mmCIF file of the N, C-alpha and C atoms, coordinates in Angstrom:
data_MODEL
# 
_entry.id   MODEL 
# 
loop_
_atom_site.group_PDB 
_atom_site.id 
_atom_site.type_symbol 
_atom_site.label_atom_id 
_atom_site.label_alt_id 
_atom_site.label_comp_id 
_atom_site.label_asym_id 
_atom_site.label_entity_id 
_atom_site.label_seq_id 
_atom_site.pdbx_PDB_ins_code 
_atom_site.Cartn_x 
_atom_site.Cartn_y 
_atom_site.Cartn_z 
_atom_site.occupancy 
_atom_site.B_iso_or_equiv 
_atom_site.pdbx_formal_charge 
_atom_site.auth_seq_id 
_atom_site.auth_comp_id 
_atom_site.auth_asym_id 
_atom_site.auth_atom_id 
_atom_site.pdbx_PDB_model_num 
ATOM 1   N N  . MET A 1 1  ? 53.545 -98.446  3.225   1.00 0.00 ? 1  MET A N  1 
ATOM 2   C CA . MET A 1 1  ? 53.935 -98.471  1.852   1.00 0.00 ? 1  MET A CA 1 
ATOM 3   C C  . MET A 1 1  ? 54.676 -99.909  1.520   1.00 0.00 ? 1  MET A C  1 
ATOM 4   N N  . ASP A 1 2  ? 54.331 -100.420 0.241   1.00 0.00 ? 2  ASP A N  1 
ATOM 5   C CA . ASP A 1 2  ? 55.045 -101.645 0.010   1.00 0.00 ? 2  ASP A CA 1 
ATOM 6   C C  . ASP A 1 2  ? 56.454 -101.168 -0.499  1.00 0.00 ? 2  ASP A C  1 
ATOM 7   N N  . ALA A 1 3  ? 57.362 -102.206 -0.202  1.00 0.00 ? 3  ALA A N  1 
ATOM 8   C CA . ALA A 1 3  ? 58.896 -101.961 -0.694  1.00 0.00 ? 3  ALA A CA 1 
ATOM 9   C C  . ALA A 1 3  ? 58.739 -102.367 -2.295  1.00 0.00 ? 3  ALA A C  1 
ATOM 10  N N  . PRO A 1 4  ? 59.517 -101.349 -2.879  1.00 0.00 ? 4  PRO A N  1 
ATOM 11  C CA . PRO A 1 4  ? 59.991 -101.797 -4.478  1.00 0.00 ? 4  PRO A CA 1 
ATOM 12  C C  . PRO A 1 4  ? 60.360 -103.225 -4.433  1.00 0.00 ? 4  PRO A C  1 
ATOM 13  N N  . ILE A 1 5  ? 60.204 -103.952 -5.777  1.00 0.00 ? 5  ILE A N  1 
ATOM 14  C CA . ILE A 1 5  ? 60.766 -105.161 -5.902  1.00 0.00 ? 5  ILE A CA 1 
ATOM 15  C C  . ILE A 1 5  ? 62.360 -104.976 -5.731  1.00 0.00 ? 5  ILE A C  1 
ATOM 16  N N  . GLY A 1 6  ? 62.784 -106.016 -4.903  1.00 0.00 ? 6  GLY A N  1 
ATOM 17  C CA . GLY A 1 6  ? 64.263 -106.306 -4.761  1.00 0.00 ? 6  GLY A CA 1 
ATOM 18  C C  . GLY A 1 6  ? 64.969 -105.820 -3.246  1.00 0.00 ? 6  GLY A C  1 
ATOM 19  N N  . TRP A 1 7  ? 63.603 -104.776 -2.982  1.00 0.00 ? 7  TRP A N  1 
ATOM 20  C CA . TRP A 1 7  ? 63.974 -104.105 -1.669  1.00 0.00 ? 7  TRP A CA 1 
ATOM 21  C C  . TRP A 1 7  ? 63.239 -104.749 -0.599  1.00 0.00 ? 7  TRP A C  1 
ATOM 22  N N  . LYS A 1 8  ? 63.656 -104.666 0.604   1.00 0.00 ? 8  LYS A N  1 
ATOM 23  C CA . LYS A 1 8  ? 62.667 -105.192 1.947   1.00 0.00 ? 8  LYS A CA 1 
ATOM 24  C C  . LYS A 1 8  ? 62.683 -103.910 2.797   1.00 0.00 ? 8  LYS A C  1 
ATOM 25  N N  . LEU A 1 9  ? 61.542 -103.987 3.846   1.00 0.00 ? 9  LEU A N  1 
ATOM 26  C CA . LEU A 1 9  ? 61.309 -103.121 4.499   1.00 0.00 ? 9  LEU A CA 1 
ATOM 27  C C  . LEU A 1 9  ? 62.330 -103.450 5.885   1.00 0.00 ? 9  LEU A C  1 
ATOM 28  N N  . SER A 1 10 ? 62.729 -102.655 6.360   1.00 0.00 ? 10 SER A N  1 
ATOM 29  C CA . SER A 1 10 ? 63.634 -102.888 7.556   1.00 0.00 ? 10 SER A CA 1 
ATOM 30  C C  . SER A 1 10 ? 63.023 -103.479 8.744   1.00 0.00 ? 10 SER A C  1 
ATOM 31  N N  . VAL A 1 11 ? 63.713 -104.425 9.609   1.00 0.00 ? 11 VAL A N  1 
ATOM 32  C CA . VAL A 1 11 ? 62.906 -104.706 10.859  1.00 0.00 ? 11 VAL A CA 1 
ATOM 33  C C  . VAL A 1 11 ? 61.956 -103.912 11.700  1.00 0.00 ? 11 VAL A C  1 
ATOM 34  N N  . ASP A 1 12 ? 62.552 -102.484 11.874  1.00 0.00 ? 12 ASP A N  1 
ATOM 35  C CA . ASP A 1 12 ? 61.721 -101.630 12.502  1.00 0.00 ? 12 ASP A CA 1 
ATOM 36  C C  . ASP A 1 12 ? 60.666 -100.905 11.695  1.00 0.00 ? 12 ASP A C  1 
ATOM 37  N N  . GLY A 1 13 ? 60.748 -101.245 10.299  1.00 0.00 ? 13 GLY A N  1 
ATOM 38  C CA . GLY A 1 13 ? 59.728 -100.718 9.543   1.00 0.00 ? 13 GLY A CA 1 
ATOM 39  C C  . GLY A 1 13 ? 59.965 -99.068  9.168   1.00 0.00 ? 13 GLY A C  1 
ATOM 40  N N  . ASN A 1 14 ? 61.014 -98.634  9.392   1.00 0.00 ? 14 ASN A N  1 
ATOM 41  C CA . ASN A 1 14 ? 61.469 -97.372  9.012   1.00 0.00 ? 14 ASN A CA 1 
ATOM 42  C C  . ASN A 1 14 ? 62.358 -97.009  7.754   1.00 0.00 ? 14 ASN A C  1 
ATOM 43  N N  . ALA A 1 15 ? 62.565 -98.049  7.075   1.00 0.00 ? 15 ALA A N  1 
ATOM 44  C CA . ALA A 1 15 ? 63.459 -97.836  6.142   1.00 0.00 ? 15 ALA A CA 1 
ATOM 45  C C  . ALA A 1 15 ? 63.373 -98.905  4.897   1.00 0.00 ? 15 ALA A C  1 
ATOM 46  N N  . LEU A 1 16 ? 64.050 -98.738  3.622   1.00 0.00 ? 16 LEU A N  1 
ATOM 47  C CA . LEU A 1 16 ? 64.047 -99.493  2.748   1.00 0.00 ? 16 LEU A CA 1 
ATOM 48  C C  . LEU A 1 16 ? 65.339 -99.889  2.730   1.00 0.00 ? 16 LEU A C  1 
ATOM 49  N N  . GLU A 1 17 ? 65.707 -101.365 2.597   1.00 0.00 ? 17 GLU A N  1 
ATOM 50  C CA . GLU A 1 17 ? 67.186 -102.146 2.720   1.00 0.00 ? 17 GLU A CA 1 
ATOM 51  C C  . GLU A 1 17 ? 67.292 -102.846 1.352   1.00 0.00 ? 17 GLU A C  1 
ATOM 52  N N  . ARG A 1 18 ? 68.502 -102.635 0.940   1.00 0.00 ? 18 ARG A N  1 
ATOM 53  C CA . ARG A 1 18 ? 69.025 -103.812 -0.173  1.00 0.00 ? 18 ARG A CA 1 
ATOM 54  C C  . ARG A 1 18 ? 70.442 -103.768 -0.281  1.00 0.00 ? 18 ARG A C  1 
ATOM 55  N N  . SER A 1 19 ? 71.184 -104.787 -0.979  1.00 0.00 ? 19 SER A N  1 
ATOM 56  C CA . SER A 1 19 ? 72.330 -105.012 -1.056  1.00 0.00 ? 19 SER A CA 1 
ATOM 57  C C  . SER A 1 19 ? 72.766 -105.349 -2.365  1.00 0.00 ? 19 SER A C  1 
ATOM 58  N N  . TYR A 1 20 ? 73.704 -104.612 -3.155  1.00 0.00 ? 20 TYR A N  1 
ATOM 59  C CA . TYR A 1 20 ? 74.089 -105.175 -4.567  1.00 0.00 ? 20 TYR A CA 1 
ATOM 60  C C  . TYR A 1 20 ? 75.709 -105.756 -4.462  1.00 0.00 ? 20 TYR A C  1 
ATOM 61  N N  . ARG A 1 21 ? 75.674 -106.530 -5.321  1.00 0.00 ? 21 ARG A N  1 
ATOM 62  C CA . ARG A 1 21 ? 77.254 -107.002 -5.515  1.00 0.00 ? 21 ARG A CA 1 
ATOM 63  C C  . ARG A 1 21 ? 77.699 -106.851 -6.804  1.00 0.00 ? 21 ARG A C  1 
ATOM 64  N N  . PHE A 1 22 ? 78.944 -106.566 -6.848  1.00 0.00 ? 22 PHE A N  1 
ATOM 65  C CA . PHE A 1 22 ? 79.626 -106.181 -8.175  1.00 0.00 ? 22 PHE A CA 1 
ATOM 66  C C  . PHE A 1 22 ? 81.075 -107.129 -8.410  1.00 0.00 ? 22 PHE A C  1 
ATOM 67  N N  . LYS A 1 23 ? 81.440 -106.929 -9.592  1.00 0.00 ? 23 LYS A N  1 
ATOM 68  C CA . LYS A 1 23 ? 82.472 -107.770 -10.101 1.00 0.00 ? 23 LYS A CA 1 
ATOM 69  C C  . LYS A 1 23 ? 83.719 -107.378 -8.996  1.00 0.00 ? 23 LYS A C  1 
ATOM 70  N N  . ASP A 1 24 ? 83.892 -106.301 -8.661  1.00 0.00 ? 24 ASP A N  1 
ATOM 71  C CA . ASP A 1 24 ? 85.124 -105.951 -7.911  1.00 0.00 ? 24 ASP A CA 1 
ATOM 72  C C  . ASP A 1 24 ? 84.913 -104.443 -7.403  1.00 0.00 ? 24 ASP A C  1 
ATOM 73  N N  . PHE A 1 25 ? 85.873 -103.874 -6.662  1.00 0.00 ? 25 PHE A N  1 
ATOM 74  C CA . PHE A 1 25 ? 85.708 -102.498 -5.753  1.00 0.00 ? 25 PHE A CA 1 
ATOM 75  C C  . PHE A 1 25 ? 85.577 -101.588 -7.047  1.00 0.00 ? 25 PHE A C  1 
ATOM 76  N N  . ALA A 1 26 ? 86.310 -101.485 -8.028  1.00 0.00 ? 26 ALA A N  1 
ATOM 77  C CA . ALA A 1 26 ? 86.051 -100.561 -8.772  1.00 0.00 ? 26 ALA A CA 1 
ATOM 78  C C  . ALA A 1 26 ? 84.700 -100.350 -9.569  1.00 0.00 ? 26 ALA A C  1 
ATOM 79  N N  . GLU A 1 27 ? 83.936 -101.344 -9.613  1.00 0.00 ? 27 GLU A N  1 
ATOM 80  C CA . GLU A 1 27 ? 82.805 -101.673 -10.259 1.00 0.00 ? 27 GLU A CA 1 
ATOM 81  C C  . GLU A 1 27 ? 81.634 -100.938 -9.146  1.00 0.00 ? 27 GLU A C  1 
ATOM 82  N N  . ALA A 1 28 ? 81.671 -101.479 -7.838  1.00 0.00 ? 28 ALA A N  1 
ATOM 83  C CA . ALA A 1 28 ? 81.135 -100.961 -6.870  1.00 0.00 ? 28 ALA A CA 1 
ATOM 84  C C  . ALA A 1 28 ? 81.194 -99.182  -6.760  1.00 0.00 ? 28 ALA A C  1 
ATOM 85  N N  . PHE A 1 29 ? 82.406 -99.008  -6.761  1.00 0.00 ? 29 PHE A N  1 
ATOM 86  C CA . PHE A 1 29 ? 82.659 -97.452  -6.352  1.00 0.00 ? 29 PHE A CA 1 
ATOM 87  C C  . PHE A 1 29 ? 82.059 -96.668  -7.770  1.00 0.00 ? 29 PHE A C  1 
ATOM 88  N N  . ALA A 1 30 ? 82.140 -97.251  -8.883  1.00 0.00 ? 30 ALA A N  1 
ATOM 89  C CA . ALA A 1 30 ? 81.569 -96.479  -9.973  1.00 0.00 ? 30 ALA A CA 1 
ATOM 90  C C  . ALA A 1 30 ? 80.064 -96.425  -9.895  1.00 0.00 ? 30 ALA A C  1 
ATOM 91  N N  . PHE A 1 31 ? 79.516 -97.322  -9.632  1.00 0.00 ? 31 PHE A N  1 
ATOM 92  C CA . PHE A 1 31 ? 78.265 -97.400  -9.086  1.00 0.00 ? 31 PHE A CA 1 
ATOM 93  C C  . PHE A 1 31 ? 77.663 -96.265  -7.966  1.00 0.00 ? 31 PHE A C  1 
ATOM 94  N N  . LEU A 1 32 ? 78.379 -96.142  -6.973  1.00 0.00 ? 32 LEU A N  1 
ATOM 95  C CA . LEU A 1 32 ? 78.181 -95.275  -5.900  1.00 0.00 ? 32 LEU A CA 1 
ATOM 96  C C  . LEU A 1 32 ? 78.429 -94.005  -6.417  1.00 0.00 ? 32 LEU A C  1 
ATOM 97  N N  . THR A 1 33 ? 79.225 -93.871  -7.205  1.00 0.00 ? 33 THR A N  1 
ATOM 98  C CA . THR A 1 33 ? 79.361 -92.338  -7.876  1.00 0.00 ? 33 THR A CA 1 
ATOM 99  C C  . THR A 1 33 ? 78.119 -92.091  -8.681  1.00 0.00 ? 33 THR A C  1 
ATOM 100 N N  . ARG A 1 34 ? 77.772 -93.002  -9.460  1.00 0.00 ? 34 ARG A N  1 
ATOM 101 C CA . ARG A 1 34 ? 76.463 -92.807  -10.254 1.00 0.00 ? 34 ARG A CA 1 
ATOM 102 C C  . ARG A 1 34 ? 75.221 -92.288  -9.243  1.00 0.00 ? 34 ARG A C  1 
ATOM 103 N N  . VAL A 1 35 ? 75.100 -92.961  -8.137  1.00 0.00 ? 35 VAL A N  1 
ATOM 104 C CA . VAL A 1 35 ? 73.967 -92.766  -7.239  1.00 0.00 ? 35 VAL A CA 1 
ATOM 105 C C  . VAL A 1 35 ? 74.366 -91.505  -6.439  1.00 0.00 ? 35 VAL A C  1 
ATOM 106 N N  . ALA A 1 36 ? 75.358 -91.017  -6.156  1.00 0.00 ? 36 ALA A N  1 
ATOM 107 C CA . ALA A 1 36 ? 75.950 -89.864  -5.693  1.00 0.00 ? 36 ALA A CA 1 
ATOM 108 C C  . ALA A 1 36 ? 75.442 -88.764  -6.409  1.00 0.00 ? 36 ALA A C  1 
ATOM 109 N N  . LYS A 1 37 ? 75.664 -88.679  -7.785  1.00 0.00 ? 37 LYS A N  1 
ATOM 110 C CA . LYS A 1 37 ? 75.254 -87.641  -8.695  1.00 0.00 ? 37 LYS A CA 1 
ATOM 111 C C  . LYS A 1 37 ? 73.874 -87.483  -8.761  1.00 0.00 ? 37 LYS A C  1 
ATOM 112 N N  . HIS A 1 38 ? 73.058 -88.759  -8.771  1.00 0.00 ? 38 HIS A N  1 
ATOM 113 C CA . HIS A 1 38 ? 71.396 -88.805  -8.553  1.00 0.00 ? 38 HIS A CA 1 
ATOM 114 C C  . HIS A 1 38 ? 71.062 -88.054  -7.439  1.00 0.00 ? 38 HIS A C  1 
ATOM 115 N N  . ALA A 1 39 ? 71.617 -88.603  -6.242  1.00 0.00 ? 39 ALA A N  1 
ATOM 116 C CA . ALA A 1 39 ? 71.149 -88.285  -4.859  1.00 0.00 ? 39 ALA A CA 1 
ATOM 117 C C  . ALA A 1 39 ? 71.173 -86.555  -4.908  1.00 0.00 ? 39 ALA A C  1 
ATOM 118 N N  . GLU A 1 40 ? 72.288 -86.266  -5.380  1.00 0.00 ? 40 GLU A N  1 
ATOM 119 C CA . GLU A 1 40 ? 72.509 -84.749  -5.195  1.00 0.00 ? 40 GLU A CA 1 
ATOM 120 C C  . GLU A 1 40 ? 71.568 -84.019  -6.090  1.00 0.00 ? 40 GLU A C  1 
ATOM 121 N N  . ALA A 1 41 ? 71.236 -84.683  -7.223  1.00 0.00 ? 41 ALA A N  1 
ATOM 122 C CA . ALA A 1 41 ? 70.280 -83.877  -8.450  1.00 0.00 ? 41 ALA A CA 1 
ATOM 123 C C  . ALA A 1 41 ? 68.899 -83.599  -7.561  1.00 0.00 ? 41 ALA A C  1 
ATOM 124 N N  . VAL A 1 42 ? 68.649 -84.790  -6.980  1.00 0.00 ? 42 VAL A N  1 
ATOM 125 C CA . VAL A 1 42 ? 67.058 -84.814  -6.293  1.00 0.00 ? 42 VAL A CA 1 
ATOM 126 C C  . VAL A 1 42 ? 67.036 -84.507  -4.753  1.00 0.00 ? 42 VAL A C  1 
ATOM 127 N N  . ASP A 1 43 ? 68.264 -84.166  -4.349  1.00 0.00 ? 43 ASP A N  1 
ATOM 128 C CA . ASP A 1 43 ? 68.308 -83.738  -2.759  1.00 0.00 ? 43 ASP A CA 1 
ATOM 129 C C  . ASP A 1 43 ? 67.868 -84.643  -1.893  1.00 0.00 ? 43 ASP A C  1 
ATOM 130 N N  . HIS A 1 44 ? 67.997 -85.858  -1.844  1.00 0.00 ? 44 HIS A N  1 
ATOM 131 C CA . HIS A 1 44 ? 67.629 -87.050  -1.291  1.00 0.00 ? 44 HIS A CA 1 
ATOM 132 C C  . HIS A 1 44 ? 68.986 -88.179  -1.065  1.00 0.00 ? 44 HIS A C  1 
ATOM 133 N N  . HIS A 1 45 ? 69.517 -88.260  0.083   1.00 0.00 ? 45 HIS A N  1 
ATOM 134 C CA . HIS A 1 45 ? 70.955 -88.976  0.193   1.00 0.00 ? 45 HIS A CA 1 
ATOM 135 C C  . HIS A 1 45 ? 70.744 -90.233  1.062   1.00 0.00 ? 45 HIS A C  1 
ATOM 136 N N  . PRO A 1 46 ? 71.154 -91.278  0.277   1.00 0.00 ? 46 PRO A N  1 
ATOM 137 C CA . PRO A 1 46 ? 70.773 -92.389  1.044   1.00 0.00 ? 46 PRO A CA 1 
ATOM 138 C C  . PRO A 1 46 ? 71.925 -92.663  2.135   1.00 0.00 ? 46 PRO A C  1 
ATOM 139 N N  . GLU A 1 47 ? 71.665 -93.639  3.067   1.00 0.00 ? 47 GLU A N  1 
ATOM 140 C CA . GLU A 1 47 ? 72.753 -94.316  3.852   1.00 0.00 ? 47 GLU A CA 1 
ATOM 141 C C  . GLU A 1 47 ? 73.216 -95.509  3.078   1.00 0.00 ? 47 GLU A C  1 
ATOM 142 N N  . PHE A 1 48 ? 74.562 -95.639  3.122   1.00 0.00 ? 48 PHE A N  1 
ATOM 143 C CA . PHE A 1 48 ? 74.993 -96.733  2.722   1.00 0.00 ? 48 PHE A CA 1 
ATOM 144 C C  . PHE A 1 48 ? 76.319 -97.128  3.194   1.00 0.00 ? 48 PHE A C  1 
ATOM 145 N N  . ARG A 1 49 ? 76.638 -98.459  3.046   1.00 0.00 ? 49 ARG A N  1 
ATOM 146 C CA . ARG A 1 49 ? 77.800 -99.244  3.246   1.00 0.00 ? 49 ARG A CA 1 
ATOM 147 C C  . ARG A 1 49 ? 78.449 -99.997  2.242   1.00 0.00 ? 49 ARG A C  1 
ATOM 148 N N  . SER A 1 50 ? 79.745 -99.659  1.959   1.00 0.00 ? 50 SER A N  1 
ATOM 149 C CA . SER A 1 50 ? 80.475 -100.219 0.937   1.00 0.00 ? 50 SER A CA 1 
ATOM 150 C C  . SER A 1 50 ? 81.847 -101.144 1.559   1.00 0.00 ? 50 SER A C  1 
ATOM 151 N N  . VAL A 1 51 ? 81.665 -102.405 1.158   1.00 0.00 ? 51 VAL A N  1 
ATOM 152 C CA . VAL A 1 51 ? 82.871 -103.317 1.624   1.00 0.00 ? 51 VAL A CA 1 
ATOM 153 C C  . VAL A 1 51 ? 83.197 -104.012 0.391   1.00 0.00 ? 51 VAL A C  1 
ATOM 154 N N  . TRP A 1 52 ? 84.481 -103.696 -0.053  1.00 0.00 ? 52 TRP A N  1 
ATOM 155 C CA . TRP A 1 52 ? 85.099 -104.385 -1.532  1.00 0.00 ? 52 TRP A CA 1 
ATOM 156 C C  . TRP A 1 52 ? 84.112 -104.271 -2.662  1.00 0.00 ? 52 TRP A C  1 
ATOM 157 N N  . ASN A 1 53 ? 83.382 -105.294 -2.974  1.00 0.00 ? 53 ASN A N  1 
ATOM 158 C CA . ASN A 1 53 ? 82.359 -105.297 -4.057  1.00 0.00 ? 53 ASN A CA 1 
ATOM 159 C C  . ASN A 1 53 ? 80.600 -105.386 -3.832  1.00 0.00 ? 53 ASN A C  1 
ATOM 160 N N  . ARG A 1 54 ? 80.325 -105.003 -2.545  1.00 0.00 ? 54 ARG A N  1 
ATOM 161 C CA . ARG A 1 54 ? 79.165 -105.043 -1.914  1.00 0.00 ? 54 ARG A CA 1 
ATOM 162 C C  . ARG A 1 54 ? 78.753 -103.567 -1.572  1.00 0.00 ? 54 ARG A C  1 
ATOM 163 N N  . VAL A 1 55 ? 77.741 -103.104 -1.858  1.00 0.00 ? 55 VAL A N  1 
ATOM 164 C CA . VAL A 1 55 ? 77.152 -101.691 -1.473  1.00 0.00 ? 55 VAL A CA 1 
ATOM 165 C C  . VAL A 1 55 ? 75.708 -102.202 -0.867  1.00 0.00 ? 55 VAL A C  1 
ATOM 166 N N  . ASP A 1 56 ? 75.525 -101.767 0.336   1.00 0.00 ? 56 ASP A N  1 
ATOM 167 C CA . ASP A 1 56 ? 74.112 -102.045 1.115   1.00 0.00 ? 56 ASP A CA 1 
ATOM 168 C C  . ASP A 1 56 ? 73.635 -100.517 1.333   1.00 0.00 ? 56 ASP A C  1 
ATOM 169 N N  . PHE A 1 57 ? 72.376 -100.439 1.046   1.00 0.00 ? 57 PHE A N  1 
ATOM 170 C CA . PHE A 1 57 ? 71.664 -99.172  1.278   1.00 0.00 ? 57 PHE A CA 1 
ATOM 171 C C  . PHE A 1 57 ? 70.653 -99.318  2.225   1.00 0.00 ? 57 PHE A C  1 
ATOM 172 N N  . ARG A 1 58 ? 70.329 -98.169  2.973   1.00 0.00 ? 58 ARG A N  1 
ATOM 173 C CA . ARG A 1 58 ? 69.164 -97.942  3.836   1.00 0.00 ? 58 ARG A CA 1 
ATOM 174 C C  . ARG A 1 58 ? 68.555 -96.488  3.505   1.00 0.00 ? 58 ARG A C  1 
ATOM 175 N N  . LEU A 1 59 ? 67.254 -96.601  3.137   1.00 0.00 ? 59 LEU A N  1 
ATOM 176 C CA . LEU A 1 59 ? 66.657 -95.466  2.674   1.00 0.00 ? 59 LEU A CA 1 
ATOM 177 C C  . LEU A 1 59 ? 65.698 -95.182  3.560   1.00 0.00 ? 59 LEU A C  1 
ATOM 178 N N  . THR A 1 60 ? 65.648 -93.751  4.092   1.00 0.00 ? 60 THR A N  1 
ATOM 179 C CA . THR A 1 60 ? 64.349 -93.149  4.975   1.00 0.00 ? 60 THR A CA 1 
ATOM 180 C C  . THR A 1 60 ? 64.395 -91.934  4.884   1.00 0.00 ? 60 THR A C  1 
ATOM 181 N N  . SER A 1 61 ? 63.267 -91.297  4.986   1.00 0.00 ? 61 SER A N  1 
ATOM 182 C CA . SER A 1 61 ? 63.228 -89.854  5.204   1.00 0.00 ? 61 SER A CA 1 
ATOM 183 C C  . SER A 1 61 ? 63.147 -89.449  6.623   1.00 0.00 ? 61 SER A C  1 
ATOM 184 N N  . HIS A 1 62 ? 64.366 -89.106  7.201   1.00 0.00 ? 62 HIS A N  1 
ATOM 185 C CA . HIS A 1 62 ? 64.282 -88.873  8.703   1.00 0.00 ? 62 HIS A CA 1 
ATOM 186 C C  . HIS A 1 62 ? 63.486 -87.839  9.139   1.00 0.00 ? 62 HIS A C  1 
ATOM 187 N N  . ASP A 1 63 ? 63.256 -86.917  8.319   1.00 0.00 ? 63 ASP A N  1 
ATOM 188 C CA . ASP A 1 63 ? 62.254 -85.570  8.646   1.00 0.00 ? 63 ASP A CA 1 
ATOM 189 C C  . ASP A 1 63 ? 60.859 -86.215  8.592   1.00 0.00 ? 63 ASP A C  1 
ATOM 190 N N  . LYS A 1 64 ? 60.660 -87.276  8.248   1.00 0.00 ? 64 LYS A N  1 
ATOM 191 C CA . LYS A 1 64 ? 59.184 -87.747  8.389   1.00 0.00 ? 64 LYS A CA 1 
ATOM 192 C C  . LYS A 1 64 ? 59.076 -89.051  9.103   1.00 0.00 ? 64 LYS A C  1 
ATOM 193 N N  . GLY A 1 65 ? 60.242 -89.532  9.608   1.00 0.00 ? 65 GLY A N  1 
ATOM 194 C CA . GLY A 1 65 ? 60.229 -90.483  10.729  1.00 0.00 ? 65 GLY A CA 1 
ATOM 195 C C  . GLY A 1 65 ? 59.948 -91.860  10.016  1.00 0.00 ? 65 GLY A C  1 
ATOM 196 N N  . GLY A 1 66 ? 60.286 -92.121  8.765   1.00 0.00 ? 66 GLY A N  1 
ATOM 197 C CA . GLY A 1 66 ? 60.087 -93.322  8.145   1.00 0.00 ? 66 GLY A CA 1 
ATOM 198 C C  . GLY A 1 66 ? 60.185 -93.172  6.643   1.00 0.00 ? 66 GLY A C  1 
ATOM 199 N N  . VAL A 1 67 ? 59.641 -94.340  6.121   1.00 0.00 ? 67 VAL A N  1 
ATOM 200 C CA . VAL A 1 67 ? 59.659 -94.364  4.510   1.00 0.00 ? 67 VAL A CA 1 
ATOM 201 C C  . VAL A 1 67 ? 58.707 -93.508  3.942   1.00 0.00 ? 67 VAL A C  1 
ATOM 202 N N  . THR A 1 68 ? 59.071 -92.963  2.638   1.00 0.00 ? 68 THR A N  1 
ATOM 203 C CA . THR A 1 68 ? 57.992 -92.212  1.986   1.00 0.00 ? 68 THR A CA 1 
ATOM 204 C C  . THR A 1 68 ? 58.100 -92.432  0.370   1.00 0.00 ? 68 THR A C  1 
ATOM 205 N N  . GLU A 1 69 ? 57.245 -91.948  -0.184  1.00 0.00 ? 69 GLU A N  1 
ATOM 206 C CA . GLU A 1 69 ? 57.203 -91.887  -1.689  1.00 0.00 ? 69 GLU A CA 1 
ATOM 207 C C  . GLU A 1 69 ? 58.498 -91.616  -2.228  1.00 0.00 ? 69 GLU A C  1 
ATOM 208 N N  . ARG A 1 70 ? 59.303 -90.801  -1.782  1.00 0.00 ? 70 ARG A N  1 
ATOM 209 C CA . ARG A 1 70 ? 60.440 -90.247  -2.029  1.00 0.00 ? 70 ARG A CA 1 
ATOM 210 C C  . ARG A 1 70 ? 61.465 -91.272  -1.985  1.00 0.00 ? 70 ARG A C  1 
ATOM 211 N N  . ASP A 1 71 ? 61.566 -91.972  -0.863  1.00 0.00 ? 71 ASP A N  1 
ATOM 212 C CA . ASP A 1 71 ? 62.534 -93.191  -0.796  1.00 0.00 ? 71 ASP A CA 1 
ATOM 213 C C  . ASP A 1 71 ? 62.278 -94.184  -1.964  1.00 0.00 ? 71 ASP A C  1 
ATOM 214 N N  . ALA A 1 72 ? 60.817 -94.376  -1.998  1.00 0.00 ? 72 ALA A N  1 
ATOM 215 C CA . ALA A 1 72 ? 60.627 -95.481  -3.207  1.00 0.00 ? 72 ALA A CA 1 
ATOM 216 C C  . ALA A 1 72 ? 61.136 -95.003  -4.497  1.00 0.00 ? 72 ALA A C  1 
ATOM 217 N N  . LYS A 1 73 ? 60.998 -93.811  -4.895  1.00 0.00 ? 73 LYS A N  1 
ATOM 218 C CA . LYS A 1 73 ? 61.689 -93.198  -6.072  1.00 0.00 ? 73 LYS A CA 1 
ATOM 219 C C  . LYS A 1 73 ? 63.113 -93.544  -5.951  1.00 0.00 ? 73 LYS A C  1 
ATOM 220 N N  . LEU A 1 74 ? 63.792 -93.135  -4.906  1.00 0.00 ? 74 LEU A N  1 
ATOM 221 C CA . LEU A 1 74 ? 65.020 -93.207  -4.869  1.00 0.00 ? 74 LEU A CA 1 
ATOM 222 C C  . LEU A 1 74 ? 65.523 -94.533  -5.057  1.00 0.00 ? 74 LEU A C  1 
ATOM 223 N N  . ALA A 1 75 ? 64.765 -95.564  -4.516  1.00 0.00 ? 75 ALA A N  1 
ATOM 224 C CA . ALA A 1 75 ? 64.963 -97.087  -4.668  1.00 0.00 ? 75 ALA A CA 1 
ATOM 225 C C  . ALA A 1 75 ? 64.992 -97.280  -6.192  1.00 0.00 ? 75 ALA A C  1 
ATOM 226 N N  . GLU A 1 76 ? 63.981 -96.921  -6.934  1.00 0.00 ? 76 GLU A N  1 
ATOM 227 C CA . GLU A 1 76 ? 63.915 -97.189  -8.236  1.00 0.00 ? 76 GLU A CA 1 
ATOM 228 C C  . GLU A 1 76 ? 65.067 -96.665  -8.831  1.00 0.00 ? 76 GLU A C  1 
ATOM 229 N N  . ALA A 1 77 ? 65.533 -95.616  -8.696  1.00 0.00 ? 77 ALA A N  1 
ATOM 230 C CA . ALA A 1 77 ? 66.450 -94.764  -9.449  1.00 0.00 ? 77 ALA A CA 1 
ATOM 231 C C  . ALA A 1 77 ? 68.016 -95.661  -9.158  1.00 0.00 ? 77 ALA A C  1 
ATOM 232 N N  . ILE A 1 78 ? 68.158 -95.909  -8.057  1.00 0.00 ? 78 ILE A N  1 
ATOM 233 C CA . ILE A 1 78 ? 69.228 -96.939  -7.842  1.00 0.00 ? 78 ILE A CA 1 
ATOM 234 C C  . ILE A 1 78 ? 69.290 -98.091  -8.310  1.00 0.00 ? 78 ILE A C  1 
ATOM 235 N N  . ASP A 1 79 ? 68.102 -98.681  -8.466  1.00 0.00 ? 79 ASP A N  1 
ATOM 236 C CA . ASP A 1 79 ? 68.009 -100.077 -9.293  1.00 0.00 ? 79 ASP A CA 1 
ATOM 237 C C  . ASP A 1 79 ? 68.493 -99.676  -10.696 1.00 0.00 ? 79 ASP A C  1 
ATOM 238 N N  . ARG A 1 80 ? 67.969 -98.565  -11.340 1.00 0.00 ? 80 ARG A N  1 
ATOM 239 C CA . ARG A 1 80 ? 68.159 -98.241  -12.654 1.00 0.00 ? 80 ARG A CA 1 
ATOM 240 C C  . ARG A 1 80 ? 69.737 -97.955  -12.841 1.00 0.00 ? 80 ARG A C  1 
ATOM 241 N N  . LEU A 1 81 ? 70.375 -97.491  -11.903 1.00 0.00 ? 81 LEU A N  1 
ATOM 242 C CA . LEU A 1 81 ? 71.596 -97.086  -12.054 1.00 0.00 ? 81 LEU A CA 1 
ATOM 243 C C  . LEU A 1 81 ? 72.518 -98.281  -11.720 1.00 0.00 ? 81 LEU A C  1 
ATOM 244 N N  . ALA A 1 82 ? 72.056 -99.546  -11.185 1.00 0.00 ? 82 ALA A N  1 
ATOM 245 C CA . ALA A 1 82 ? 72.892 -100.822 -10.956 1.00 0.00 ? 82 ALA A CA 1 
ATOM 246 C C  . ALA A 1 82 ? 72.996 -101.514 -12.256 1.00 0.00 ? 82 ALA A C  1 
ATOM 247 N N  . ARG A 1 83 ? 72.005 -101.179 -13.138 1.00 0.00 ? 83 ARG A N  1 
ATOM 248 C CA . ARG A 1 83 ? 72.095 -101.844 -14.656 1.00 0.00 ? 83 ARG A CA 1 
ATOM 249 C C  . ARG A 1 83 ? 73.035 -101.703 -15.253 1.00 0.00 ? 83 ARG A C  1 
# 
């Protein structure tokens, strides 16, 4: 599967990865809150790491052992929520 624009396939080929940067911690946290609400609604939860103004994502379908269409759709939703 090709990674959505702006995302890259992990070195092991099992996940989609992307980092986002924001003005400050509050903006990064507000973004994560929007992502959390969406993830709950679609029952697909990303792995993420947040450090001050940066949020790093790793999307994979653990039950399928790698990247699926569900991960690509979540990546696209995260991109929309970042705008």
